[in-house]
N, CA, C and O atoms as a GROMACS GRO file, in nm:
protein
  304
    1MET      N    1  -0.577  -4.029  -0.362
    1MET     CA    2  -0.427  -3.977  -0.405
    1MET      C    3  -0.449  -3.861  -0.502
    1MET      O    4  -0.355  -3.810  -0.562
    2LYS      N    5  -0.609  -3.811  -0.519
    2LYS     CA    6  -0.650  -3.705  -0.522
    2LYS      C    7  -0.609  -3.594  -0.449
    2LYS      O    8  -0.527  -3.505  -0.469
    3LEU      N    9  -0.706  -3.628  -0.337
    3LEU     CA   10  -0.651  -3.535  -0.228
    3LEU      C   11  -0.471  -3.526  -0.159
    3LEU      O   12  -0.407  -3.430  -0.116
    4THR      N   13  -0.449  -3.622  -0.168
    4THR     CA   14  -0.320  -3.621  -0.135
    4THR      C   15  -0.202  -3.478  -0.240
    4THR      O   16  -0.138  -3.386  -0.189
    5LEU      N   17  -0.216  -3.515  -0.402
    5LEU     CA   18  -0.167  -3.399  -0.479
    5LEU      C   19  -0.223  -3.307  -0.430
    5LEU      O   20  -0.134  -3.222  -0.426
    6ILE      N   21  -0.348  -3.245  -0.372
    6ILE     CA   22  -0.314  -3.154  -0.358
    6ILE      C   23  -0.319  -3.072  -0.158
    6ILE      O   24  -0.310  -2.960  -0.108
    7ALA      N   25  -0.335  -3.184  -0.120
    7ALA     CA   26  -0.254  -3.105   0.041
    7ALA      C   27  -0.100  -3.077   0.020
    7ALA      O   28  -0.043  -2.980   0.070
    8LEU      N   29  -0.039  -3.172  -0.059
    8LEU     CA   30   0.105  -3.147  -0.075
    8LEU      C   31   0.111  -3.031  -0.203
    8LEU      O   32   0.229  -3.009  -0.176
    9VAL      N   33   0.091  -2.958  -0.294
    9VAL     CA   34   0.049  -2.897  -0.359
    9VAL      C   35   0.037  -2.764  -0.272
    9VAL      O   36   0.111  -2.670  -0.303
   10PHE      N   37  -0.055  -2.750  -0.159
   10PHE     CA   38  -0.128  -2.710  -0.141
   10PHE      C   39   0.046  -2.640   0.022
   10PHE      O   40   0.089  -2.526   0.043
   11VAL      N   41   0.071  -2.730   0.068
   11VAL     CA   42   0.237  -2.722   0.172
   11VAL      C   43   0.300  -2.689   0.094
   11VAL      O   44   0.389  -2.636   0.160
   12LEU      N   45   0.342  -2.671  -0.062
   12LEU     CA   46   0.471  -2.620  -0.111
   12LEU      C   47   0.415  -2.478  -0.120
   12LEU      O   48   0.493  -2.393  -0.079
   13MET      N   49   0.265  -2.421  -0.176
   13MET     CA   50   0.301  -2.324  -0.203
   13MET      C   51   0.274  -2.226  -0.068
   13MET      O   52   0.318  -2.113  -0.085
   14ALA      N   53   0.219  -2.245   0.046
   14ALA     CA   54   0.227  -2.247   0.188
   14ALA      C   55   0.374  -2.202   0.206
   14ALA      O   56   0.412  -2.090   0.238
   15SER      N   57   0.452  -2.315   0.178
   15SER     CA   58   0.633  -2.300   0.236
   15SER      C   59   0.680  -2.188   0.183
   15SER      O   60   0.748  -2.107   0.246
   16ALA      N   61   0.623  -2.171  -0.006
   16ALA     CA   62   0.712  -2.071  -0.086
   16ALA      C   63   0.698  -1.921  -0.057
   16ALA      O   64   0.782  -1.837  -0.087
   17SER      N   65   0.554  -1.895   0.021
   17SER     CA   66   0.576  -1.776   0.000
   17SER      C   67   0.675  -1.720   0.102
   17SER      O   68   0.710  -1.602   0.099
   18PHE      N   69   0.740  -1.845   0.231
   18PHE     CA   70   0.785  -1.763   0.366
   18PHE      C   71   0.939  -1.741   0.260
   18PHE      O   72   1.026  -1.662   0.298
   19VAL      N   73   0.951  -1.802   0.161
   19VAL     CA   74   1.088  -1.821   0.114
   19VAL      C   75   1.090  -1.688   0.059
   19VAL      O   76   1.129  -1.595   0.130
   20SER      N   77   1.045  -1.662  -0.085
   20SER     CA   78   0.999  -1.523  -0.138
   20SER      C   79   0.987  -1.395  -0.013
   20SER      O   80   1.053  -1.315  -0.079
   21ALA      N   81   0.961  -1.333   0.086
   21ALA     CA   82   0.990  -1.281   0.148
   21ALA      C   83   1.101  -1.209   0.185
   21ALA      O   84   1.209  -1.265   0.167
   22GLN      N   85   1.100  -1.090   0.235
   22GLN     CA   86   1.251  -1.004   0.192
   22GLN      C   87   1.369  -1.041   0.302
   22GLN      O   88   1.365  -1.054   0.424
   23GLN      N   89   1.473  -1.050   0.209
   23GLN     CA   90   1.541  -1.115   0.296
   23GLN      C   91   1.663  -1.002   0.371
   23GLN      O   92   1.769  -1.042   0.421
   24GLU      N   93   1.615  -0.843   0.365
   24GLU     CA   94   1.708  -0.750   0.418
   24GLU      C   95   1.603  -0.656   0.484
   24GLU      O   96   1.495  -0.613   0.445
   25GLN      N   97   1.674  -0.640   0.602
   25GLN     CA   98   1.575  -0.583   0.633
   25GLN      C   99   1.659  -0.452   0.704
   25GLN      O  100   1.769  -0.458   0.759
   26LEU      N  101   1.582  -0.344   0.687
   26LEU     CA  102   1.622  -0.193   0.706
   26LEU      C  103   1.609  -0.150   0.858
   26LEU      O  104   1.501  -0.155   0.916
   27SER      N  105   1.705  -0.117   0.906
   27SER     CA  106   1.710   0.042   0.997
   27SER      C  107   1.642   0.081   1.023
   27SER      O  108   1.591   0.119   0.917
   28GLU      N  109   1.566   0.121   1.122
   28GLU     CA  110   1.494   0.255   1.146
   28GLU      C  111   1.552   0.360   1.051
   28GLU      O  112   1.481   0.379   0.953
   29ARG      N  113   1.687   0.447   1.060
   29ARG     CA  114   1.719   0.530   1.068
   29ARG      C  115   1.740   0.522   0.895
   29ARG      O  116   1.732   0.626   0.830
   30SER      N  117   1.774   0.364   0.815
   30SER     CA  118   1.742   0.372   0.636
   30SER      C  119   1.692   0.400   0.582
   30SER      O  120   1.703   0.466   0.478
   31TYR      N  121   1.525   0.310   0.699
   31TYR     CA  122   1.377   0.388   0.642
   31TYR      C  123   1.339   0.515   0.626
   31TYR      O  124   1.278   0.578   0.539
   32GLU      N  125   1.402   0.546   0.757
   32GLU     CA  126   1.384   0.744   0.719
   32GLU      C  127   1.456   0.812   0.588
   32GLU      O  128   1.414   0.899   0.512
   33ILE      N  129   1.570   0.748   0.589
   33ILE     CA  130   1.634   0.819   0.515
   33ILE      C  131   1.582   0.785   0.382
   33ILE      O  132   1.563   0.851   0.279
   34ALA      N  133   1.570   0.691   0.408
   34ALA     CA  134   1.435   0.632   0.264
   34ALA      C  135   1.297   0.705   0.176
   34ALA      O  136   1.261   0.716   0.059
   35LEU      N  137   1.243   0.750   0.320
   35LEU     CA  138   1.118   0.765   0.338
   35LEU      C  139   1.136   0.940   0.313
   35LEU      O  140   1.042   0.998   0.258
   36ALA      N  141   1.252   1.014   0.353
   36ALA     CA  142   1.258   1.144   0.328
   36ALA      C  143   1.298   1.202   0.156
   36ALA      O  144   1.276   1.311   0.104
   37LYS      N  145   1.362   1.082   0.102
   37LYS     CA  146   1.430   1.074  -0.021
   37LYS      C  147   1.332   1.063  -0.119
   37LYS      O  148   1.356   1.096  -0.235
   38ALA      N  149   1.214   1.015  -0.080
   38ALA     CA  150   1.054   0.943  -0.173
   38ALA      C  151   0.998   1.047  -0.149
   38ALA      O  152   0.959   1.097  -0.254
   39LEU      N  153   0.957   1.148  -0.006
   39LEU     CA  154   0.865   1.298  -0.001
   39LEU      C  155   1.015   1.331  -0.080
   39LEU      O  156   1.070   1.257  -0.162
   40ASP      N  157   1.032   1.375  -0.063
   40ASP     CA  158   1.179   1.475  -0.163
   40ASP      C  159   1.097   1.480  -0.303
   40ASP      O  160   1.028   1.579  -0.327
   41ALA      N  161   1.101   1.414  -0.359
   41ALA     CA  162   1.129   1.314  -0.514
   41ALA      C  163   0.933   1.391  -0.505
   41ALA      O  164   0.903   1.476  -0.589
   42ALA      N  165   0.850   1.357  -0.422
   42ALA     CA  166   0.744   1.324  -0.465
   42ALA      C  167   0.652   1.474  -0.490
   42ALA      O  168   0.552   1.492  -0.560
   43SER      N  169   0.739   1.582  -0.392
   43SER     CA  170   0.665   1.732  -0.378
   43SER      C  171   0.748   1.790  -0.577
   43SER      O  172   0.729   1.904  -0.619
   44SER      N  173   0.801   1.720  -0.631
   44SER     CA  174   0.912   1.762  -0.713
   44SER      C  175   0.779   1.756  -0.827
   44SER      O  176   0.787   1.853  -0.903
   45ARG      N  177   0.706   1.701  -0.847
   45ARG     CA  178   0.656   1.660  -0.920
   45ARG      C  179   0.468   1.709  -0.935
   45ARG      O  180   0.397   1.719  -0.835
   46ASP      N  181   0.426   1.730  -1.058
   46ASP     CA  182   0.295   1.746  -1.057
   46ASP      C  183   0.223   1.670  -1.022
   46ASP      O  184   0.278   1.562  -1.046
   47ARG      N  185   0.091   1.645  -0.961
   47ARG     CA  186  -0.006   1.520  -0.917
   47ARG      C  187  -0.130   1.577  -0.888
   47ARG      O  188  -0.138   1.697  -0.859
   48ARG      N  189  -0.218   1.512  -0.891
   48ARG     CA  190  -0.314   1.470  -0.883
   48ARG      C  191  -0.426   1.391  -0.800
   48ARG      O  192  -0.483   1.296  -0.854
   49ILE      N  193  -0.457   1.427  -0.678
   49ILE     CA  194  -0.503   1.316  -0.574
   49ILE      C  195  -0.690   1.336  -0.584
   49ILE      O  196  -0.751   1.443  -0.589
   50LEU      N  197  -0.734   1.235  -0.584
   50LEU     CA  198  -0.878   1.233  -0.571
   50LEU      C  199  -0.890   1.150  -0.460
   50LEU      O  200  -0.828   1.044  -0.449
   51THR      N  201  -0.985   1.203  -0.360
   51THR     CA  202  -0.997   1.165  -0.266
   51THR      C  203  -1.190   1.168  -0.210
   51THR      O  204  -1.258   1.268  -0.188
   52GLU      N  205  -1.230   1.020  -0.201
   52GLU     CA  206  -1.355   0.937  -0.138
   52GLU      C  207  -1.419   0.964  -0.056
   52GLU      O  208  -1.411   0.852  -0.008
   53GLU      N  209  -1.495   1.026   0.025
   53GLU     CA  210  -1.577   1.057   0.173
   53GLU      C  211  -1.681   0.964   0.194
   53GLU      O  212  -1.789   0.998   0.146
   54THR      N  213  -1.676   0.847   0.259
   54THR     CA  214  -1.808   0.822   0.306
   54THR      C  215  -1.886   0.855   0.385
   54THR      O  216  -1.807   0.826   0.475
   55PHE      N  217  -1.984   0.895   0.446
   55PHE     CA  218  -1.997   0.914   0.557
   55PHE      C  219  -2.119   0.844   0.593
   55PHE      O  220  -2.206   0.825   0.508
   56TYR      N  221  -2.132   0.793   0.750
   56TYR     CA  222  -2.210   0.655   0.836
   56TYR      C  223  -2.267   0.720   0.924
   56TYR      O  224  -2.204   0.794   0.999
   57SER      N  225  -2.427   0.701   0.934
   57SER     CA  226  -2.495   0.724   1.074
   57SER      C  227  -2.501   0.584   1.104
   57SER      O  228  -2.561   0.531   1.010
   58GLY      N  229  -2.448   0.450   1.242
   58GLY     CA  230  -2.467   0.375   1.260
   58GLY      C  231  -2.433   0.301   1.112
   58GLY      O  232  -2.325   0.333   1.063
   59THR      N  233  -2.522   0.200   1.032
   59THR     CA  234  -2.472   0.112   0.930
   59THR      C  235  -2.574   0.188   0.818
   59THR      O  236  -2.623   0.132   0.720
   60GLN      N  237  -2.589   0.302   0.849
   60GLN     CA  238  -2.670   0.349   0.696
   60GLN      C  239  -2.587   0.469   0.649
   60GLN      O  240  -2.555   0.550   0.736
   61VAL      N  241  -2.547   0.493   0.515
   61VAL     CA  242  -2.474   0.597   0.466
   61VAL      C  243  -2.570   0.699   0.471
   61VAL      O  244  -2.691   0.682   0.484
   62THR      N  245  -2.488   0.849   0.455
   62THR     CA  246  -2.572   0.969   0.496
   62THR      C  247  -2.522   1.045   0.421
   62THR      O  248  -2.620   1.102   0.374
   63GLY      N  249  -2.395   1.108   0.355
   63GLY     CA  250  -2.380   1.131   0.234
   63GLY      C  251  -2.194   1.047   0.169
   63GLY      O  252  -2.126   0.947   0.192
   64THR      N  253  -2.191   1.178   0.077
   64THR     CA  254  -2.049   1.137   0.030
   64THR      C  255  -1.964   1.286  -0.007
   64THR      O  256  -2.014   1.398   0.007
   65ARG      N  257  -1.835   1.262  -0.054
   65ARG     CA  258  -1.813   1.405  -0.066
   65ARG      C  259  -1.618   1.340  -0.189
   65ARG      O  260  -1.518   1.273  -0.164
   66LYS      N  261  -1.650   1.385  -0.260
   66LYS     CA  262  -1.577   1.367  -0.360
   66LYS      C  263  -1.461   1.507  -0.367
   66LYS      O  264  -1.501   1.610  -0.424
   67ILE      N  265  -1.337   1.504  -0.314
   67ILE     CA  266  -1.238   1.553  -0.338
   67ILE      C  267  -1.112   1.556  -0.412
   67ILE      O  268  -1.020   1.487  -0.368
   68VAL      N  269  -1.085   1.651  -0.556
   68VAL     CA  270  -0.998   1.682  -0.604
   68VAL      C  271  -0.834   1.754  -0.566
   68VAL      O  272  -0.834   1.858  -0.630
   69SER      N  273  -0.749   1.747  -0.520
   69SER     CA  274  -0.676   1.802  -0.507
   69SER      C  275  -0.546   1.808  -0.604
   69SER      O  276  -0.468   1.713  -0.604
   70ASP      N  277  -0.517   1.938  -0.700
   70ASP     CA  278  -0.405   1.926  -0.748
   70ASP      C  279  -0.248   2.012  -0.716
   70ASP      O  280  -0.224   2.132  -0.697
   71PHE      N  281  -0.184   1.924  -0.720
   71PHE     CA  282  -0.033   2.033  -0.635
   71PHE      C  283   0.054   1.995  -0.773
   71PHE      O  284   0.048   1.894  -0.842
   72VAL      N  285   0.136   2.115  -0.786
   72VAL     CA  286   0.219   2.174  -0.877
   72VAL      C  287   0.325   2.159  -0.824
   72VAL      O  288   0.328   2.181  -0.703
   73GLY      N  289   0.426   2.125  -0.878
   73GLY     CA  290   0.576   2.184  -0.826
   73GLY      C  291   0.598   2.156  -0.683
   73GLY      O  292   0.572   2.050  -0.626
   74ASN      N  293   0.650   2.264  -0.630
   74ASN     CA  294   0.737   2.293  -0.522
   74ASN      C  295   0.550   2.321  -0.429
   74ASN      O  296   0.543   2.294  -0.309
   75ASP      N  297   0.503   2.340  -0.458
   75ASP     CA  298   0.346   2.394  -0.407
   75ASP      C  299   0.323   2.261  -0.305
   75ASP      O  300   0.289   2.264  -0.186
   76ALA      N  301   0.353   2.145  -0.388
   76ALA     CA  302   0.327   2.028  -0.338
   76ALA      C  303   0.403   1.966  -0.223
   76ALA      O  304   0.373   1.855  -0.181
   0.00000   0.00000   0.00000
């Protein structure tokens, strides 16, 4: 009984994930327009980007580097 209940809950959860998927698909052109608008809006805001790089030789870590990039207004 308990195993059947667990299996039923699992099936319901799995099927619910498909129901909540995106219902509207964007055309490629609509996507490009939305992306361009987002990039234009992002360049008008001050922001800081933190990047951390890890360097490997095979499986051994040989070094790391942290980069801080500040973007101000239209310079972004």
